[in-house]
C-alpha atoms as one frame of an Amber mdcrd trajectory, in Angstrom:
protein
   0.028  -0.025  -0.004   2.841   2.363   0.857   4.445   1.764  -2.534   1.172
   2.456  -4.313   0.743   5.674  -2.302   4.333   6.740  -3.126   3.782   6.153
  -6.784   0.527   8.120  -6.778   2.293  10.938  -4.896   5.388  11.293  -6.976
   4.505   9.826 -10.399   0.888  10.982 -10.667   1.531  14.063  -8.534  -1.411
  13.308  -6.354  -1.648  15.851  -3.450  -4.014  13.478  -1.575  -1.333  10.764
  -1.629   1.322  13.287  -0.599  -0.823  14.305   2.381  -1.102  10.612   3.363
   2.685  10.247   3.338   3.322  13.558   5.009   1.104  12.737   8.003   3.778
  10.229   9.052   6.788  12.463   8.652   7.461  15.850  10.271   9.778  17.191
   7.633   7.472  16.091   4.738   4.541  17.570   6.602   6.137  21.068   6.907
   7.434  20.955   3.270   4.025  19.921   1.824   2.337  22.678   3.799   4.666
  25.121   2.042   3.780  23.662  -1.389   0.002  23.863  -0.670   0.290  27.462
   0.460   2.020  28.331  -2.846  -0.812  26.571  -4.746  -3.346  28.501  -2.711
  -1.688  31.810  -3.434  -1.978  31.096  -7.207  -5.680  30.095  -7.178  -7.193
  32.322  -4.461  -7.479  35.391  -6.773  -9.153  33.420  -9.567 -12.907  33.520
 -10.408 -12.667  30.291 -12.402 -14.885  27.677 -10.759 -12.308  24.917 -11.123
  -9.751  27.101  -9.336 -12.191  27.845  -6.577 -12.715  24.078  -6.101  -8.916
  23.618  -6.028  -8.623  26.324  -3.356 -11.172  24.437  -1.212  -9.279  21.159
  -1.732  -5.919  22.693  -0.885  -7.325  24.385   2.217  -8.870  21.133   3.451
  -5.612  19.280   2.844  -3.615  21.984   4.597  -5.844  21.726   7.619  -5.630
  17.955   7.487  -1.858  18.139   7.741  -2.236  20.078  10.967  -4.693  17.679
  12.698  -3.995  15.151  15.377  -0.319  15.028  16.335   0.426  17.962  14.042
  -2.138  20.115  15.717  -0.085  23.289  16.226  -1.606  26.398  17.649  -1.031
  29.516  15.531   1.241  32.005  17.221  -0.319  35.362  18.025   1.445  38.435
  16.731   3.099  39.144  20.044   4.284  35.531  20.325   5.634  35.587  16.759
   7.819  38.571  17.675   9.324  36.652  20.601   9.767  33.237  18.991  11.903
  32.455  15.971  11.031  29.932  13.226  13.606  27.628  14.668  11.882  27.396
  18.072   9.469  24.581  18.947   5.800  24.833  19.536   4.481  22.571  22.296
   0.994  21.121  22.022  -0.574  18.652  24.502   2.882  17.630  25.752   4.237
  16.977  22.253   6.985  19.210  20.891   6.979  19.916  17.172   8.950  22.301
  14.998   7.335  25.687  14.567   6.066  26.857  11.212   8.020  29.663   9.464
   6.430  33.010  10.219   5.509  33.615   6.593   3.462  30.419   6.538   1.661
  31.373   9.758   1.082  34.835   8.347  -0.569  33.414   5.224  -2.654  30.968
   7.119  -3.948  33.537   9.557  -4.527  36.279   6.964  -8.066  37.734   7.000
  -8.601  36.604   3.398  -7.635  32.991   4.039  -9.640  32.890   7.257 -12.661
  34.248   5.395 -12.262  31.605   2.680 -12.249  28.873   5.350 -15.331  30.311
   7.032 -17.130  30.335   3.713 -16.095  26.758   3.015 -17.261  25.717   6.444
 -20.613  27.313   5.808 -20.974  25.304   2.605 -20.059  22.008   4.387 -22.695
  22.812   7.091 -25.394  23.515   4.520 -24.687  20.187   2.801 -24.960  18.194
   6.043 -27.992  20.046   7.429 -29.835  19.212   4.210 -29.547  15.505   4.956
 -32.795  13.770   5.925 -31.282  11.247   8.438 -28.089   9.966  10.028 -27.540
   7.422   7.284 -27.417  10.224   4.731 -25.009  12.219   6.950 -22.702   9.217
   7.322 -22.829   8.452   3.575 -21.903  12.057   2.743 -18.703  11.900   4.884
 -18.729  15.664   5.392 -18.236  15.809   9.152 -14.494  15.602   8.819 -14.551
  18.743   6.693 -16.534  20.564   9.414 -14.126  19.591  12.205 -10.952  20.284
  10.215 -12.340  23.733   9.230 -13.128  24.439  12.932  -9.620  23.345  13.818
  -8.248  25.742  11.224 -10.305  28.573  12.694  -9.186  27.634  16.208  -5.582
  27.936  15.107  -5.572  30.677  12.489  -7.763  33.658  13.365  -6.678  37.224
  13.907  -9.851  37.701  16.043  -9.213  36.160  19.462 -12.868  36.038  20.290
 -13.634  34.081  17.138 -10.679  31.856  17.707 -11.916  30.933  21.152 -15.425
  30.434  19.874 -14.248  28.039  17.169 -12.252  26.119  19.662 -15.268  25.909
  21.989 -17.533  24.691  19.246 -15.026  22.113  18.172 -14.627  20.692  21.749
 -18.258  21.084  22.812 -19.776  18.010  24.427 -22.418  16.658  22.045 -24.427
  13.517  23.060 -21.757  12.755  25.678 -19.026  12.915  23.020 -16.495  15.586
  22.215 -17.854  17.083  18.984 -14.430  16.808  17.226 -14.627  12.999  17.482
 -17.496  12.982  14.895 -14.978  13.978  12.332 -13.533  10.472  12.589 -16.538
   8.288  13.261 -20.097   7.722  12.132 -23.177   8.974  13.979 -24.322   5.762
  15.621 -27.954   6.458  16.660 -30.837   8.945  16.435 -29.923  10.607  19.756
 -26.479  11.452  18.466 -27.980  12.524  15.116 -30.392  14.989  16.752 -27.649
  16.391  18.995 -25.147  16.689  16.196 -27.569  18.441  13.891 -28.508  20.861
  16.663 -24.843  21.666  17.252 -24.295  22.120  13.486 -27.109  24.589  13.500
 -25.403  26.466  16.330 -22.123  26.606  14.343 -24.014  27.861  11.299 -25.645
  30.599  13.364 -22.200  31.604  14.675 -20.835  31.780  11.170 -23.747  33.803
   9.829 -23.285  36.305  12.653 -19.638  36.695  11.813 -20.013  36.976   8.004
C-alpha cells in the first residue's frame, strides 16, 4: 500500500497521496504545507470555478496536515515577535517544529480565514440538508467541518472568534466531544439530533460573523 501511495504521490503528482505520506513524517509535513500554500496563493485570486474548487481542496488538505499530532496552535502576533522559526511549539505535551512566520502569516490572513469560514458554511449547509443519520454518514462531510473548525481555532486574527471556534470544536455533544464525529459515524438517532442541533449552532455563529 505504501508503494502504491508513493507512486501516486510522485509519479501521478497526487496531493492526496502526498498528504497521506506527510502525515507520518514531520519534515514532509512542513514541506508539503509550504507547497500547498504556494498553490493556494495562485488560485485564491481566480474567479474560475475549477480554481475555486482547487482552493477548497488545498485548504482542506492543509488543515488535515495540521490535525492530530500535527495540531499546532497559531502564534499570536506578540508571540511571533518573541519566537523564531527555529523554536518549537508545544501542544498537549508533544513538541513539534514551529512553522516559518511567513506560513503562519498566510494561514492567519483575514482573506484566508474568510475563505475557510465560507467553506465551512458550505459544508454545514450540505450536512444540514440530509434527511437522516444514514445520509449524513454516507456524505462523509463531518471531517470537513471539524478540520475547518480546527483551522479557525488555530488561524484567526480575532481572538474572540478563535476561542469560539475552539469551544464549538470541543463542545460536548451527546456525551461525545464534537471533534470526534470527524472520525466516526453517527451511531444512533440521539447522536444525530444532538449533532444536527450543534451544526445549526455553528451555522448561526458563522452567519453572525460573516
